[in-house]
N, C-alpha and C positions, 0 to 999 in steps of 0.2 A: 286426389287425382294423381296418378303416376304416369309420366310420359316416357315412352320408349326412346332410346338414344338415336341419334343421327337419322338414318333412313326411315325408321318407324315414326319419328317426330315429323319428318317431311310428309309422310303419308297422311296421318291424322293422329289426333290425340287418343291415347289408349288408357283406359283404366285397367291395368294389368295385375292380375292376382294369380299366383300359382295354385295348382290343384291341391297342394298341401297347405294352402293358406286360407281357403275360403270354401263356403258351401253356397247354396243358392239355387235358383231355378236353372233348369237345363235348357240350352238353346233348342229351338224348335224349327230348324230349317226343313226337316222332313221327318216322318215318323220312324221310330225305332222298331225293328223287328226282332223279337226275342228268338234266339237260336236254341230251342229246346231239343228238337229232334228233326228227323227227316233229311232229305237231300241237301237242303239249305245249310243245315248245321254241319253236315259231313264235309262240306267244302272249306270249312274254317277250323278243322281239327288242329291245325298248326298254331292257332292262336290259343294261348293258355293263361291261366291265372298264376301269378307269382306270389306265393305265400311267404312272408318275410318275418322270421323270428316269432311266428304265432301272434303277431301284433297287428298286422295289416297286410294289404296286398296291392299289387300293381298288375298291369297287363303286359304280356310279352308275346313275341312271335318267333317261331323257329325259322331261321334263314339258312341253316345247315343242320345235318343230323345231330350235331353236338353244340350248336350255337343258338342262343336266344338273344334277340335284340329288344332293348327296352330303354327307358329314360334313366339318365344318370342319377337324378335326384331320388329315385327309388332306393338307391344304395346308401342313403344317408338317414340317420336317425333324425326325425323331424323335431324332436324335443331338444336334443343336445347339439344337433348340427354335425355330429361326428360320423365319419365313414363307418359303414358296417363291415369291419374286417374280420370279425369272428361271428359265428352264429349259424343259423340254418335258413337257407332259402330253397324252396322247392318249386319246380315248374310243373304245373298240372295241365298237360296238353289237352285241349278240348274239354275242359272241365264243365260238366253240365249235371245239375241236380244230384250232387253227391258222388259222381263218378268221373274219371278222366280216362282218356284214351291211352295215356302213358304218364307215369310219375317218375320224375328225375330230380335228384338233388343237384344243386349248383356247386361245382368244385372250385371254379375260379371266376373272378370278376375283374374286368378292366373298364375303368371309367375314362372318358375322354380327358387327356392330360391338361386341357385348358378349362375344364369345367370347375367352377367354384360355387359351392352350395351356399356359402354365407354372404354372397354379394347381393346387392339390390337387383331385383328381377329386371333384366334388360335384354336387348336383342342378343348381346354377346353370351349371356347366360343360357338363353334358350337355344342359340345356335350350337352350343357345345353340350347340350343336355342329352347325352347319348352314352349307353353302356352296352357291352357285350358280356354275356354270361356263358361260360363253358360248362356243359353238363357233365356229371360224373360218368355217364354212359350215353352213347349216341341213341337217338330214337330212329329205329329203322322199320317201324310199323308202316305197311304200305298204304294205310288209310290216313297217315299223317305226313303230308308232303310239305317240306320246307318251302317258304315263299322266296321268290326271286326279288331282287331290288331293282329299282329303275331310277332314271334321272328325275330330278324334281320337276313337277308340272308347272305350267305357265298360269298366269292370272286368267281366271275365267274357266279353267279346266274343271271338269267334274271329278270328284274324288269320293271316297267312302271311308268308313271307319268301323272296326269291330272292337268292342271293348267290354270289359266288366266295369261295374261301378257299385257304389254303396247300396243302391236300390236294386241292383241286378247282379249280386255277387255269386249266385248259384248257376247262372247261365249268361253267356255273352249276348250282346245285342248288336245288330247290324244296322247301320245307317248307310244306305246305298247312294243316296243323293245329297251331297253337299258340295260346296264350290270353293275354289281357291279365290280368296278376295284380294290378296296381295302377296308379293314375294319380295322381301327386302332384307338385306344384311344377313342372308343365310337363314331367314325365318320364314316359314310358311304360315300365312294367316288364312284360316278356313272357317266356314260356317258349320263345321261338324259339331255334333253334340257330345260334350264331355262333362265328367263330374268326378267325384272322389273315386279312386280306383282305376280311372281311365289312363292314368299316367303310363307312358310307354306303349300305349295301344298303337297298332299299325294304321297308318293312313295310306290308302292304296288307290291305284288306278287299275282299270281293267284293260288289258291289252291282249288281243287274240284270244279272248275268252278266259284269260288267266289273270288273277289278282297279283299285282306287283307292288311291293311296299315302296313308297316315295318319301315317307316321313314317319316320325313317331310323335305322339302327343306329349307335349311338355307342360302346357299350362292353359288356363282359360283366361279370357280377357273380355273387356267390354268396349265396344266401338259404337259411338252414337246411341248408347242405350241398349244395343243388341249384344248378346253374348256370342263370342267366337272362340275358336281354339287356336293355340299357337303350337307349331311343331318345328323340330329341327330338320333342315334339309339333309339328305344323305350325301352321297358323293364323297367328297374329300374327308369330312369328319368320320365316316364309316371306314374309309381306307386307313385313316390314321389309327383308329381303334384296332383294326385287324393287324396293323404293323406292331402295335403295342403288345398284342397278345402273342404274336410270333416271337417277339423279342423277350418274352418271359417276364413282362412287367405287370402281369395280372396279380391280384391278391388271392391267395388260397383261403377258402373259408374252412374253418375247423368246426367239427361237431363231436361231442363226446360220445362214448359208447352208450351212456345212459340216456342220451337224447331220444325223445319220442316224436313221432310224427304228430304235429299239432295243426289242426285246421283252424283257420280264422273263424272266430265266432263259435268254436266248439264249446257246448254248454256242459259236456260231461266231465271235463277235466279243468280243474282250477289252475289255469296257467296265467291268468290275467290277460288272456288274448282279447283283443278288441280291435275295432277299426281305428286306425290312426290316420293322421293326415299324410297320405301316401307320397 
């Protein structure tokens, strides 16, 4: 049993395990709707799969034509704990069944300056688990509209999540109805369903008929025997990330001319590609 620090401890004991540290059953607050096609899928084209070095993937969301929001821990090698400063990361906007609405390489990465990958999972780690990725070229496809961000919701508010995961890597799934269970120390605790690959997925509210991102998925946890998800609140952490990017503190990702586009799970090329703990 691992207990969250300060405010989380006051709320209730948590068995907290990062998405890159565990598997297990998926929380069942509401049914997941697979977004294979149709109008429902079109509304979420700005959510995409992030393929990382041909080894694994996370979920990301476009918040500007050239910026993708995701979780900071996706930018670290889960085996070595080292930052991915070189390599190849590709954003596949609206990836469904072998095709994407847009393909873009990631040129620069900025991770929240206070995020630490190697520390014990805590509210501080989750609170800073945020990264911004700058694409090599903007996405200006009229069918792929960047999401706006909004202030974090209150306890009891209804939220939703769109994510890829190990068992749904070829198309995202939508969970429209999940709830904010608590909001403490900059961490949002929700009943949203998450699993491997869901890291960085947008947690959103619907306002005036439009989805607005209020958090991104950082980890899953267990509360009184029920699985929940943990997300970082936006607001100040996102503003700090944007300031880091403007200040030129992002890491440039390099890729050699010989590099080839590698899909996670591609069976035709012997690259060692596999699912890793994202």
